[in-house]
N, C-alpha and C positions, 0 to 999 in steps of 0.2 A: 511415459508417466514417471515422475520422480517420486519414489517411495523411500523414505529414510527411517522407517520404524515398522517393526512387525513382531507379533507375538506368536510363537510356535511351540508345539509340544514334541519333544524328542524322546524316542524310546529305543534304547539299545536292545540287541538281541538276547534272548534267554539262552543259558547253557543247556546243552543236550543231556539227557539222562544216561547214567551208566547202565550197562547191560547185565542181566543175570543169565549166564550161559555156562554150559559145561562141555568139556571136550568130548566129542563123539567120533569114534573111528573103529573100523572093523578090527576085531580081536582086542580092542581096548574096552574092557567091561565097565570101568568106572573112571573116566577121565576127570581131571581136576577142573576147577573153575577157570573159564577163559573169557569172561565178559569184559569188553573193552570200555574205555571211558567215553563220555559224551564230549562233543566238540564245544569250543568256546563261542559265545554269542558275539555277533558283530558289534563294533564300536560305531558311534555317530561322531563324525569328524567335520569340523568347519575349516575350510581352506580358502585363503584369499585368491581372487582372480583379478589381475590388472585390467581385464577387458570389461569388468562390471563397474557400474557407477551408481547403481540403485538396488534397492531390495525388492524390486518388482516381482521377482520369482516367488516370493513368500506372501504375496497379497491374496491369492486365491486358494492356497493350500496351507493348512495349519498343522497337520500331523505328519510326522516322518518317523519311520521305523527301520532299523537295521535287521539283517537276517538272523534267525535263530540257529543255534548250533545243532548239528545232527546227533541222534542218539547213538550210543555205542552199539557194537555188534558182537557176534560170536568170533572166536579165534583171535581174541584181543584186538579186534578191529576198532579203531577210534572213530568217533563221529566226525563229520566234516565241520570245520569252523564256519560260523555264520558270516555272510558277506558284509563287510563294513559299508556304512552309508556315508558318502562324502558330499557335503553341501558347499557350494561355492558362494562366497560373499564378497562384496567390494572391500578393497583395502581401506582401513579406517573404521571397520565395524566393531562396535563395543557390545559384548555379550553380557547381559544382566540376568540374574535370577528374578523371575517375574514377581514372585511373592514378596521378596524383601527389597528388590530394587538394587541390590549390591552387585558390583562388577565381578563377573566370573573371569573374563579375559578381555584383552584389547588386541584385536587382530590388526596390528599396524607395526611399522618399523621392521625389526628382524623377526617378530612373531608372526609367522605366516600360516601356521596350522595349530589346531587345538582339538583335543579329544574331549568333547563336552559331555558325553555319556558313554560309559564303559560297559561292554557286554559281560554277561554273567559267565562264571567259570563252569566248565562241564563237570558233571558228576562222575565219581569213580565207579568202575565196574566191579563185579563181585570178585574178580581175581585179586583185588587189593586186600580183601578181607580174609583170605585164607591163612590159617595158622596151623601148627601141628595138632591142635585139639579141635579146630573148626575147619575141616577139610572140604566141606561142601556148603559154603555160605550161599543162602538163597535170598540175598538182599544186595542192594546197591544204593548209591547216592543219586539223588535227583540233581539236575543242573540248577545253578543259582539264577535268579531273575536278573535281567539286565537293568541298568539304571534308567529311570524315567525322570525327565526334567522339563519343566516349562520355563522357557526363557524369552527375554525381550531382546531383539536385535535393534541396535541404534547405529545409524551411520553418522559419524562425525567427520566432516570433511578434513582432509589433510592439507591445510593451507598455512603459509607463513604469515600472511597479512589478511586481515578481515576488514571489509568496508562496512561501517555502520552509520546509521543516521535515519532521519525521518524519511517517509516516502517522498519521491519526486525531488530529491535534493541533488541528484546527479551522480549517484554511485555507478549505475550501469554505464553512463556516458564516460566516466573516468576509466572504467575497465576497458571499454572499447577503444579508447584513445591510446592507452599505454600497453595494450596487449593485442593479440590476434583474436581474442574472444569477441563474439558478436551477439551479445544479449539483446533482447527486445528493448527498444527505447521509445518512449512516448511521453507526452506532456500530461500525464495524469497519475494519481497515486496508485501504488500496488501494480505497476506495470510488470515488475519482477515478482514472479510467484514461486520461483525455485532458485536455489543458489547457483551461481555461475562461477566457473574457475577460469583464470587466465594466467599465462606465464609472462612475467615482466622481466625484460633483460636490461640491465644497467651496466654498461662497460663489459667487464669479463664475468660478471656475476648475474644470476637470475634467481627469481623467487616466485612462488605461487601466491596469487591474490584471489580472494573470494569476495564476490558481490553478494551480500546477504540481503534478502528481501526486507523492505523498510519496516522499522519498528515504530510503534506508537505508544502513547502513555497507557500503562496497564499491560504491556506485553509480557512481563514476568508472570502475570496471573492468567495468561492465555488470551488477552484481548488482541484483536487483529490476527496476524499470523502467529503472534505470541511465541510460546516456547517451542513451537513446531520447528523454528529455524534458529533460535538462540543457541541450540546445542552445537551448531556448526561453527560458532565463534570460539568454542571452548579450547580448541587446539591451537588457535592462532597465536603466534608469538608477539605480534604487534597489531594494534588497531589503528586504522585511519578513520577518524571521525569527521564525516563530511557535514558541513553546516551551510545552509542557504543564507547568505548575507544580503540578498537583494530585497527581501521583504515582499516578494511577489506573492507569497502564500499567506501574507498578513500574520506572520509569526515572528517572534523575537528570537534572534540567534542565540543569545545567552541563555534564555529559557529553554530553547531546544537542546542545547548542549547539556544543561543540567538534567532535563527530563530523561534523555537517553542514558546518561550515566547512572541515573537513579534506577532505571530499569535493569541495567547491567548489574548493579549492586544487589537488587532484590533477587535476581536470578542466581548470582554467584558472587560472593565477595572477592574471590580469587580472580574472577573475570574482570571485575571493576578495577582491580589493581594492575591489570595488564598495561604495559606502556602504550601511550597514545600519541598520535600526531593529529592535529586539527587541520582540515583542509577547508578554507573559507571559499566556497564556490559561488559562481554567478556574480563575480565582482564587476563585470561589465554592465550589470543592471542596477548597480548601486553607485551612482556617480558621486554622491556626497561623501561616501566612505564612513559615515557615522557608525553603522552597524559593525563594520569591520574593525573600527577603532575600539569599540566597546568590547567586542569579542576578544581581540588581541590582548587588551589590558586584563580582562578577566582570566584568560588562560595563562598569561604571563605570571600572574600572582600564584598560580598552581604549578608553575614550572613546565607547562605544556607548550611546545612550539606551534605557531600558527603559520600556514602557508596560503597566501592569497592565490586564487587561480580562477580560470574560466575553462572548465573542462571541455565544453563544446568547441572552443577555439584552440584547445591544447595549449593554453597560456598558463605558465606556472606549473604544469604537470611534471616536466622533467626535473625541476628542483625538488618537487615533492617525492618523486621516486628515488632520486639520489639520496635524500635524507632517510627514506625508508630502508634502502639497502645498507646505509651506514649504521643504522640502528640494529638491523638484523645481524650484522657482523659480530656483535658482542652479546647477543641475546641467546638464552639456552635453546636447545633444539625443540622441535614440535613435541607437544605433551603426549605422553603415553600413559594411559590410566592403569594404575596398579590394581591387581586383584584384591577384592574385599571379601568375597563370598567364601565361607568355609562350610562344606557340607556337614549337616547335622548327623551325628551318629544315630543308629537305630534306637528309637525310644523304647522299643519292645525289649524287655529283659529276657524274653524267651517264653515267658509263661503267663497265662491269664486263665483263671478258673471261674466258671459260672455254674451255679447250682440251679437246676430246674427239675421239679417233680422228683426230687431225691436222686437225680443223676448228676454226677460231677463232670461237666464238659470242660475239657482242657484245650486252650488255644495258644498258639505261639508260632510265629513265622520260622524262626530258626529251628525249633523243635520239629516242625513238619518237614523242613528241608532235610533234616537228618534221618528221618524215618519214613520218608515218602515211599520208597520202594521196598520196604520190609514186607516179607511174606508172613502174615499172621498165622498161617497154617503150618509153618515150619518151626520146629522146636528151637533150632539154632538162631533163626531170625528173631524169635520172641526173646531169646536170651540177649541178643544184641540190643533190641529195643528197650529192654528193661535197664540195661546199663546206661543207655543214652538218657532215658528218663531220669535215672538216679543222678547222673553227672550234671544234668541241666537243672536239677532242683525241683523236678515236677512233684516227686513224692513229698518233699518238704512243703511245697505250696499247698498240696492237698491236705496235709495234716494241719497247716495253719488255718484253713477254713473249716476244720472240724470233721474231716472224713473219718469213718470208722471201718473196721474190718468187715468185709462182706458187702460194703456199699458198691454201687456200680459206677465205673469210670468210662467216659466216652471220649475217644480221640479220633477225630475224622471218621465218625460212624463205626469205629471198631470199639466194641464194648467188652469189658472184662471186670471181674470182681477184684476189689482192692484187698490184698493180703499183706500184712506186715512182714 
């Protein structure tokens, strides 16, 4: 099954907590603090795999998490780092932020690996907080949370040439004639339901050509196969626009050419401006040549070359491929999408105060991380917590909302009276 898009939730590992511990040994009455640091949380890494051609692995599983870091231990033992999570994706996968739709990274070309979510840093043990005046700190830092990100994976095929056109105009037939690819071929619309790739060799050069499922009017808005496969044309350096000039489908070739280009423009102006070659197919079924003449004149006015051919009989296909190879020789390389997404800084300034029944409840992610392992029953721990609250502006916030001396303050279910 060909799956080229998936929405997944990625969660990096949390950092381990620092340890509160003191050296204990025979004949050593009061050893110093020896709490070790917590381990770092594991990263979530996306890595390309040349053996993959679809995002099928992400169809039935949507949540992925790396390992958490281990907590610190006694004797300055550091916690174990969390195991990273490596997810394999096909070459050409574009990673986007699901909420904004902006590109985070493009895993193609030389970019084969990307850390999409970083693990949290481990917390410091109490050995870091020992000073000449605070020789027995009974507090440590908790580990930081790992990054959590919801992303969209989009596979955009890496092809030099893209075949576009209405259904049943001969795209799959052309690919089967000029390459070793064997797509399904039948005389009805939408025979091709997934993109097919083939390698075309012309003399000493070769290029990759993609057969894109047929487009119809309204494709840019999702009609038919719509935008589901238009994304696979975005990287193509050159488009071969196949038009049926036989009239067997009772369509006008000039109108078909205009409609497909209109859909390309509606989907992406950059895509519509991509160099094109028109392949006038099924010439053997148009003996009068009127449709071919009108199409050639119309395209000539726009500076677009037209190559008459009969793909089923391999007539005119060699000339078409030679022209495509000549055009590719001076075109820029396959497009690589530049990153657009910039992670937003924490909106939380550290402090939020809510008053309920005369009690001042204080909330703040950064504040809680700083005092998570403080021992409220220890005098030195309380002194450290007071300095943290003052430095983070907690007391200033409380005064701004009108707190008075003797009022009750609640921080994570730890209550105390406010004293200036």
